[in-house]
Backbone bond lengths (Angstrom), bond angles and torsions (degrees), N, CA, C in turn:
res aa  C-N    CA-C-N  psi(-1)  N-CA   C-N-CA  omega(-1)  CA-C   N-CA-C  phi
1 X - - - 1.445 - - 1.532 108.20 -
2 X 1.313 116.26 130.84 1.455 122.46 -179.07 1.536 110.43 -71.96
3 X 1.318 116.09 156.85 1.463 122.06 179.87 1.529 110.86 -56.51
4 X 1.324 117.16 -38.84 1.465 120.50 178.02 1.530 110.48 -59.98
5 X 1.322 116.93 -45.29 1.469 120.33 -178.58 1.524 111.42 -65.29
6 X 1.325 116.46 -37.35 1.460 120.00 176.75 1.527 110.18 -63.49
7 X 1.322 116.02 -43.31 1.470 120.35 178.66 1.527 110.95 -61.45
8 X 1.324 116.85 -42.82 1.473 120.43 179.09 1.522 110.59 -66.13
9 X 1.321 117.03 -41.91 1.470 121.31 179.41 1.529 110.85 -64.10
10 X 1.307 118.17 -29.14 1.461 121.57 175.86 1.528 112.10 -82.13
11 X 1.321 116.75 -44.11 1.474 119.12 -173.95 1.531 112.63 -70.37
12 X 1.321 118.60 -36.08 1.471 119.86 -178.47 1.526 111.93 -61.59
13 X 1.332 119.74 -51.39 1.471 117.48 179.27 1.532 113.96 -69.78
14 X 1.320 117.72 -31.44 1.466 119.16 177.07 1.533 110.24 -65.32
15 X 1.325 116.69 -43.44 1.471 119.35 176.67 1.524 110.50 -65.76
16 X 1.333 117.23 -35.40 1.469 119.98 177.17 1.529 111.01 -66.65
17 X 1.332 116.93 -36.68 1.461 119.38 176.51 1.540 111.09 -65.84
18 X 1.319 117.43 -38.41 1.466 120.73 175.00 1.529 108.94 -61.32
19 X 1.334 116.26 -44.16 1.469 120.13 178.43 1.530 109.91 -59.98
20 X 1.314 116.94 -42.12 1.458 120.76 178.87 1.518 112.57 -64.66
21 X 1.312 115.65 -37.68 1.471 120.19 178.41 1.531 111.20 -62.94
22 X 1.327 117.01 -51.81 1.468 119.04 -178.74 1.524 111.00 -68.72
23 X 1.348 116.75 -32.07 1.463 120.99 175.74 1.532 110.42 -63.75
24 X 1.337 116.84 -42.41 1.462 120.53 178.57 1.524 111.01 -59.81
25 X 1.332 116.59 -41.09 1.454 119.76 177.60 1.525 110.49 -66.09
26 X 1.335 116.88 -41.28 1.462 120.47 -178.36 1.525 112.82 -69.27
27 X 1.315 117.22 -36.62 1.464 119.87 -171.59 1.527 114.68 -100.68
28 X 1.338 117.65 -21.21 1.466 119.32 -175.70 1.528 112.20 -127.09
29 X 1.321 117.23 -55.07 1.462 120.51 -171.83 1.522 111.86 -63.46
30 X 1.307 117.55 -57.55 1.467 119.14 -176.38 1.528 112.08 -65.83
31 X 1.340 119.36 -44.81 1.473 116.97 174.55 1.522 112.42 -61.12
32 X 1.343 117.03 -31.70 1.445 120.57 -179.96 1.512 114.10 -68.74
33 X 1.319 117.17 -32.68 1.469 119.26 -178.89 1.529 113.22 -99.01
34 X 1.320 117.46 -6.53 1.472 119.56 -178.48 1.518 113.08 -61.09
35 X 1.322 118.10 -29.25 1.453 121.16 -177.88 1.516 113.93 -79.58
36 X 1.328 116.72 -7.09 1.461 119.94 178.57 1.529 110.38 -71.79
37 X 1.325 115.98 154.86 1.462 117.24 174.56 1.528 108.40 -66.68
38 X 1.313 116.71 166.46 1.468 121.50 -172.34 1.527 112.44 -55.32
39 X 1.309 116.37 -46.89 1.468 120.62 -176.58 1.532 110.63 -64.59
40 X 1.324 117.22 -45.21 1.467 120.90 -179.24 1.521 110.92 -69.91
41 X 1.326 118.03 -34.97 1.468 121.28 175.98 1.531 109.59 -59.44
42 X 1.336 116.83 -50.10 1.456 120.38 -178.40 1.527 111.50 -65.85
43 X 1.307 117.76 -40.76 1.471 120.89 177.93 1.535 110.85 -61.46
44 X 1.324 115.69 -44.87 1.456 120.82 -177.78 1.511 111.46 -65.22
45 X 1.332 117.12 -47.11 1.461 119.16 179.55 1.525 109.67 -63.79
46 X 1.295 115.76 -42.76 1.469 120.35 -179.58 1.533 110.20 -59.53
47 X 1.313 118.48 -40.75 1.468 121.85 179.63 1.534 110.82 -65.61
48 X 1.334 117.03 -43.01 1.483 119.90 178.78 1.515 110.52 -64.58
49 X 1.307 116.17 -44.60 1.461 120.36 -178.30 1.526 111.25 -65.77
50 X 1.308 117.46 -33.05 1.460 121.04 -179.82 1.530 110.77 -62.06
51 X 1.317 117.62 -34.54 1.470 121.01 176.39 1.528 109.50 -58.86
52 X 1.311 116.28 -44.71 1.469 121.21 179.28 1.519 110.12 -68.20
53 X 1.312 116.62 -45.08 1.463 120.37 -176.20 1.525 112.63 -65.80
54 X 1.311 116.45 -21.42 1.460 119.90 176.35 1.524 111.40 -86.31
55 X 1.332 114.97 19.49 1.462 122.77 175.53 1.526 113.29 58.85
56 X 1.309 115.22 52.80 1.454 121.71 173.18 1.532 107.99 -51.00
57 X 1.329 118.67 114.52 1.476 121.46 -170.53 1.529 114.89 -55.28
58 X 1.321 117.89 -43.76 1.469 118.27 -178.12 1.520 111.05 -67.68
59 X 1.316 116.87 -37.87 1.453 119.87 177.87 1.523 110.62 -64.95
60 X 1.321 116.95 -47.25 1.464 121.36 -179.21 1.521 111.12 -60.86
61 X 1.338 116.00 -42.59 1.472 119.55 179.42 1.523 111.14 -60.71
62 X 1.312 117.35 -41.66 1.458 121.21 -179.86 1.524 110.42 -71.30
63 X 1.341 116.12 -52.31 1.453 119.71 -172.64 1.546 111.60 -64.47
64 X 1.318 116.71 -53.86 1.470 119.81 179.29 1.519 111.69 -73.53
65 X 1.327 116.27 -31.99 1.462 120.19 177.28 1.517 112.08 -60.95
66 X 1.328 116.69 -35.33 1.474 119.25 177.93 1.517 110.56 -63.02
67 X 1.306 117.39 -37.89 1.476 121.39 -179.66 1.532 109.60 -70.71
68 X 1.312 116.59 -50.31 1.469 120.79 -175.66 1.528 110.96 -62.90
69 X 1.332 116.51 -48.57 1.470 117.98 -178.05 1.519 111.69 -69.07
70 X 1.303 117.58 -34.38 1.464 120.17 177.94 1.538 111.12 -66.42
71 X 1.324 116.07 -42.39 1.469 119.25 176.95 1.525 110.57 -63.58
72 X 1.328 118.11 -40.85 1.463 121.40 177.47 1.526 110.41 -63.90
73 X 1.309 116.49 -40.48 1.471 121.14 179.17 1.521 110.19 -62.11
74 X 1.312 116.85 -45.39 1.464 120.87 178.79 1.528 110.67 -61.98
75 X 1.307 116.53 -47.31 1.467 120.54 179.46 1.527 111.17 -58.41
76 X 1.302 117.05 -48.35 1.471 121.31 -179.64 1.524 112.45 -67.86
77 X 1.316 116.92 -25.33 1.473 120.61 -176.96 1.526 112.85 -64.12
78 X 1.332 116.91 -24.20 1.460 119.00 -179.17 1.519 111.99 -64.44
79 X 1.339 116.97 -19.80 1.468 121.27 177.89 1.516 112.17 -102.87
80 X 1.340 117.32 -7.29 1.470 119.40 -172.59 1.524 114.91 -125.21
81 X 1.292 118.23 -16.07 1.470 120.14 -176.53 1.521 111.00 -126.70
82 X 1.310 113.68 158.31 1.461 119.56 173.19 1.528 108.08 -152.31
83 X 1.294 115.48 171.49 1.455 121.64 175.19 1.525 114.31 57.65
84 X 1.334 114.82 -137.43 1.449 122.26 -175.74 1.524 112.83 -60.55
85 X 1.339 116.18 -39.71 1.457 119.16 -179.98 1.532 111.61 -62.07
86 X 1.317 116.01 -42.74 1.463 119.84 179.67 1.531 110.21 -66.44
87 X 1.307 116.38 -42.29 1.461 121.04 178.67 1.530 111.02 -62.49
88 X 1.322 117.00 -40.85 1.461 121.70 178.67 1.530 110.45 -60.96
89 X 1.331 116.62 -44.18 1.468 119.94 179.36 1.533 111.52 -64.92
90 X 1.321 116.02 -46.94 1.473 120.39 -179.41 1.528 110.35 -60.64
91 X 1.317 116.47 -41.64 1.471 120.52 179.95 1.526 110.39 -67.03
92 X 1.327 117.89 -43.73 1.472 121.38 178.22 1.528 110.14 -60.63
93 X 1.315 116.56 -43.94 1.475 120.95 179.97 1.533 110.48 -63.79
94 X 1.323 116.54 -43.92 1.466 119.60 179.60 1.525 110.90 -62.65
95 X 1.318 116.50 -41.94 1.467 120.02 179.04 1.524 110.51 -63.18
96 X 1.333 116.59 -44.77 1.474 119.45 -178.90 1.524 111.06 -67.20
97 X 1.314 117.06 -46.30 1.464 120.18 -175.60 1.525 112.02 -72.07
98 X 1.329 116.80 -44.65 1.461 120.69 -176.61 1.528 113.65 -87.68
99 X 1.312 116.93 -29.29 1.457 119.89 -175.67 1.520 114.76 -98.41
100 X 1.332 116.72 -17.40 1.459 120.32 179.96 1.533 110.47 -116.09
101 X 1.312 115.73 -57.16 1.462 120.04 -174.91 1.535 112.57 -70.28
102 X 1.316 117.51 -43.52 1.464 120.41 -178.60 1.535 112.41 -62.78
103 X 1.353 118.89 -50.11 1.466 117.45 177.18 1.539 112.64 -62.60
104 X 1.319 116.28 -32.56 1.463 118.87 176.84 1.522 109.88 -59.73
105 X 1.330 115.53 -48.46 1.474 120.50 -176.29 1.524 112.80 -72.17
106 X 1.318 117.77 -31.92 1.466 119.98 -173.23 1.527 114.48 -101.68
107 X 1.328 117.22 -17.28 1.474 119.36 -177.55 1.527 111.34 -123.57
108 X 1.325 117.21 -62.70 1.462 119.89 -172.83 1.530 112.77 -65.78
109 X 1.324 117.89 -47.50 1.473 119.70 -179.86 1.532 111.45 -64.16
110 X 1.339 120.07 -44.78 1.476 117.78 175.93 1.535 112.82 -59.49
111 X 1.327 117.76 -37.75 1.466 119.75 175.69 1.535 110.22 -63.21
112 X 1.323 116.09 -43.23 1.471 120.50 177.27 1.531 110.44 -60.83
113 X 1.315 116.63 -43.98 1.473 120.32 -178.39 1.520 111.46 -63.35
114 X 1.326 116.76 -40.39 1.480 119.47 177.24 1.526 110.08 -62.42
115 X 1.328 115.26 -40.24 1.460 119.27 178.36 1.534 110.85 -65.12
116 X 1.341 117.21 -40.09 1.467 120.33 178.74 1.529 111.91 -61.30
117 X 1.327 117.49 -29.38 1.462 121.06 -178.45 1.525 113.21 -78.62
118 X 1.313 116.87 -14.94 1.466 119.96 -178.69 1.519 111.31 -70.72
119 X 1.307 115.08 134.38 1.467 121.84 170.52 1.529 105.83 -92.94
120 X 1.293 116.17 83.49 1.465 122.93 -170.47 1.529 112.11 -54.70
121 X 1.306 117.77 -42.09 1.465 120.51 -175.98 1.526 113.15 -69.28
122 X 1.332 117.24 -18.24 1.469 118.86 -178.16 1.548 111.83 -97.73
123 X 1.322 117.31 0.69 1.469 120.10 -178.73 1.519 111.74 -93.68
124 X 1.327 114.95 149.33 1.464 120.23 175.69 1.527 109.12 -74.58
125 X 1.305 116.21 166.73 1.466 120.65 178.87 1.522 111.57 -59.31
126 X 1.324 116.78 -40.23 1.476 118.99 -179.42 1.537 110.81 -69.30
127 X 1.329 117.42 -36.36 1.471 120.25 176.66 1.534 110.93 -67.21
128 X 1.321 116.54 -37.55 1.460 121.16 176.54 1.512 110.15 -64.03
129 X 1.334 116.48 -45.44 1.464 120.04 178.26 1.505 111.28 -60.71
130 X 1.319 116.98 -43.96 1.464 121.53 178.77 1.528 110.69 -61.68
131 X 1.306 117.87 -41.15 1.473 121.83 178.90 1.525 110.27 -63.49
132 X 1.323 116.97 -41.78 1.465 120.15 179.30 1.526 110.35 -64.89
133 X 1.314 116.57 -45.19 1.466 120.94 -179.29 1.526 110.32 -60.27
134 X 1.330 117.63 -43.45 1.481 121.19 178.96 1.529 111.62 -65.03
135 X 1.316 116.62 -30.86 1.461 121.40 -174.76 1.529 113.87 -89.81
136 X 1.292 116.44 -55.69 1.465 122.47 -163.17 1.532 115.14 -62.02
137 X 1.303 117.56 -53.99 1.455 119.87 -176.03 1.524 113.39 -60.38
138 X 1.315 115.95 -46.42 1.472 119.70 -178.81 1.528 110.48 -67.90
139 X 1.315 117.77 -41.33 1.457 120.85 -179.12 1.525 110.21 -62.67
140 X 1.334 116.04 -46.04 1.471 120.12 -179.48 1.523 111.04 -64.89
141 X 1.318 117.74 -43.00 1.465 120.80 179.36 1.522 110.68 -57.25
142 X 1.323 116.86 -49.31 1.460 119.40 -177.26 1.523 112.29 -73.50
143 X 1.331 117.04 -27.31 1.460 117.54 175.14 1.524 110.48 -69.52
144 X 1.319 118.32 -36.51 1.462 120.76 175.76 1.524 110.63 -62.58
145 X 1.317 116.49 -42.83 1.470 120.14 177.70 1.521 109.80 -62.20
146 X 1.331 117.20 -46.87 1.466 120.97 178.24 1.525 110.75 -58.86
147 X 1.300 116.67 -40.81 1.471 120.75 -178.10 1.506 111.32 -62.39
148 X 1.314 116.89 -50.33 1.471 120.53 -179.24 1.520 110.48 -60.97
149 X 1.316 116.96 -44.66 1.474 120.04 -177.90 1.522 111.58 -71.36
150 X 1.319 117.86 -35.70 1.465 120.69 177.87 1.529 111.24 -64.92
151 X 1.315 116.35 -41.60 1.472 120.32 177.46 1.525 110.00 -65.30
152 X 1.318 117.05 -41.42 1.459 120.52 178.48 1.527 111.11 -62.57
153 X 1.318 117.92 -49.55 1.466 121.49 -179.41 1.523 110.86 -61.54
154 X 1.318 117.87 -43.80 1.462 121.22 179.41 1.524 110.47 -62.90
155 X 1.305 117.11 -42.88 1.468 121.25 178.96 1.526 111.07 -61.10
156 X 1.311 115.30 -39.65 1.472 119.47 179.21 1.534 110.58 -65.96
157 X 1.318 117.17 -41.81 1.463 120.57 178.57 1.516 111.95 -65.25
158 X 1.324 116.24 -40.19 1.473 120.09 176.53 1.523 110.03 -64.52
159 X 1.321 116.21 -44.78 1.478 120.09 178.10 1.527 111.02 -58.64
160 X 1.315 116.48 -42.58 1.455 120.40 178.48 1.528 110.50 -62.16
161 X 1.313 116.57 -45.05 1.446 120.33 178.08 1.514 112.96 -59.34
162 X 1.317 116.61 -37.58 1.460 120.68 178.40 1.522 111.74 -71.97
163 X 1.308 117.40 -28.89 1.479 121.31 179.66 1.520 112.13 -72.97
164 X 1.316 116.57 -29.77 1.469 120.28 -174.03 1.504 112.33 -83.56
């Protein structure tokens, strides 16, 4: 198996795992905690996010691994692909990097970081409500966008793998 094929075999499932992660948040986690009162919602999300922020090894390997292997796959593709196959890979990579990773770094993570800085127990009920309102809607909106694009990019990578 050529190095390009190994990179593709690694990047497709890693990107699919990222898609599954954001899908789980969109379909189970956020709907599951939406019914909590404001204070408990923020505490719960903050606790889940703290696991990630403490560099949970399996999460980091999947999340950053999807970027590294996808970039390697794209780089190697210039010697191994052409035409529609090459275009499919470039498009899948652009969707994953710009539609999943970029919003994560510029929107979702900064929202998470602001939430991590909150001293929830020292805030009034109205301040807690305001914090939830500033956080929840925007986070959910961008997670839905990430989910759709992550599934699309993963599907394209799987399709490419099946074509080769």
